[in-house]
C-alpha positions in Angstrom: -9.3 2.5 -8.9 -11.8 2.8 -11.5 -16.0 1.6 -11.8 -17.8 0.5 -14.6 -21.4 0.7 -16.0 -20.9 -2.9 -16.0 -20.0 -3.5 -12.6 -16.1 -4.0 -12.4 -13.6 -2.3 -10.2 -10.7 -1.6 -12.5 -7.2 -1.4 -10.1 -4.8 1.2 -11.9 -1.2 1.6 -10.2 -1.0 5.2 -10.2 2.4 6.0 -11.0 2.6 4.4 -14.7 -1.2 4.1 -14.6 -1.2 1.1 -16.5 -4.1 -1.5 -15.6 -2.8 -4.2 -12.7 -6.4 -6.5 -12.3 -9.7 -5.6 -13.4 -12.6 -7.0 -10.2 -15.7 -8.4 -11.4 -17.8 -11.2 -9.7 -19.1 -12.6 -12.2 -18.0 -15.3 -14.3 -15.4 -15.6 -17.1 -17.9 -15.5 -19.8 -20.8 -13.3 -17.8 -22.6 -11.5 -20.5 -23.9 -7.9 -19.4 -27.8 -7.4 -18.7 -29.0 -5.1 -21.7 -30.0 -2.6 -18.4 -26.5 -2.9 -17.8 -26.7 0.4 -16.2 -28.6 -1.4 -13.8 -25.4 -3.1 -12.0 -23.3 0.2 -12.4 -20.5 1.0 -10.6 -21.2 4.5 -8.0 -18.8 4.9 -6.2 -15.3 3.8 -4.5 -13.8 4.5 -0.9 -10.4 2.7 0.2 -10.3 2.4 4.3 -7.8 4.5 5.6 -5.3 1.4 6.7 -6.2 -1.3 5.6 -6.1 -2.7 1.9 -10.1 -3.1 1.4 -12.3 -0.6 -0.8 -15.7 -0.1 -0.2 -17.8 -0.2 -4.0 -21.9 0.7 -4.1 -24.0 -0.4 -6.8 -26.9 0.9 -7.9 -27.6 -2.8 -8.1 -28.6 -2.9 -4.2 -25.3 -3.7 -2.8 -21.9 -2.5 -1.3 -19.0 -5.3 -2.2 -15.6 -5.1 0.2 -12.6 -6.3 -2.1 -9.3 -6.8 -1.0 -7.5 -4.6 -3.4 -3.4 -6.3 -2.2 -5.5 -9.9 -2.5 -7.7 -8.5 -5.8 -10.7 -10.3 -4.6 -14.0 -10.4 -3.3 -14.1 -10.2 0.6 -17.7 -9.6 1.2 -20.8 -8.3 -0.5 -23.3 -6.1 1.8 -26.5 -6.5 0.1 -28.8 -3.4 0.8 -33.0 -3.3 -0.5 -32.1 -0.1 -2.5 -29.3 1.0 -4.7 -26.8 2.6 -2.8 -25.5 5.6 -4.0 -22.1 7.0 -1.9 -20.0 4.7 1.2 -17.7 6.1 3.9 -15.5 4.8 6.7 -16.8 5.9 9.6 -14.4 8.2 11.3 -11.6 6.4 13.9 -12.9 2.7 13.2 -11.4 0.1 12.0 -14.0 -1.6 10.9 -17.7 0.9 10.6 -18.5 1.1 7.3 -21.7 4.5 6.8 -23.9 4.2 3.4 -26.4 6.0 1.4 -29.1 4.6 0.3 -31.9 5.4 -2.6 -34.2 4.3 0.1 -33.4 7.3 2.6 -31.8 5.2 4.5 -28.0 6.0 5.9 -27.1 1.8 7.3 -24.0 1.5 9.7 -22.3 -1.7 9.0 -19.8 -4.2 11.0 -18.0 -5.3 8.0 -16.5 -7.6 10.2 -19.1 -9.4 11.6 -21.0 -8.1 7.5 -23.9 -7.3 9.4 -26.1 -3.7 9.9 -25.9 -2.1 13.5 -27.6 0.9 12.8 -29.9 2.6 10.6 -30.9 5.8 10.5 -34.2 7.2 9.0 -36.1 10.6 8.1 -35.8 11.5 4.6 -39.1 10.8 2.7 -36.8 10.6 -0.8 -33.8 9.2 -2.2 -30.3 10.3 -0.9 -27.9 11.4 -3.1 -24.8 12.7 -1.2 -23.7 11.8 2.6 -20.4 13.6 4.4 -19.6 12.5 7.6 -17.0 13.9 10.2 -16.6 12.3 13.3 -19.8 10.7 14.4 -21.9 13.3 12.6 -23.2 12.7 9.4 -24.6 14.9 6.8 -27.1 13.9 4.5 -28.4 14.6 1.5 -31.7 13.6 -0.8 -34.1 14.7 -3.7 -36.2 16.6 -2.2 -33.4 19.1 -1.2 -33.5 18.5 2.4 -30.3 18.5 4.1 -30.6 16.5 7.4 -27.8 16.2 10.2 -27.5 12.2 12.3 -25.2 11.8 14.9 -24.0 8.0 14.8 -21.8 6.6 17.4 
């Protein structure tokens, strides 16, 4: 999978390098805004067991794409841009999002709801890494924090 600055996600066959599908929320004939970067794909992460990819966007959302059926499953709205996503440890249905509003959110993607919000940063989050039930985050002011999620 590859993301584009115009919010599309391209599904590519690894062995042949051929494009299988272009996935987009927008209807045919959609013209992106002048500031297309505001709708750009920031990060893509695949579910370890399901045929689902979580795609984060600067445009305040995460889209869950069914890569097998090549269709949008759901959109998880956020108050600010989402820079990274990661599936939480052994959980089949928990997705962790790292956002420009400085908040880490844990979503139950089967229920499409936030189950935990972790605060503590005072600047935009730039990155995160998950190890078991620990989330390590870094922000734009250079601070690194470690949070426990369960």
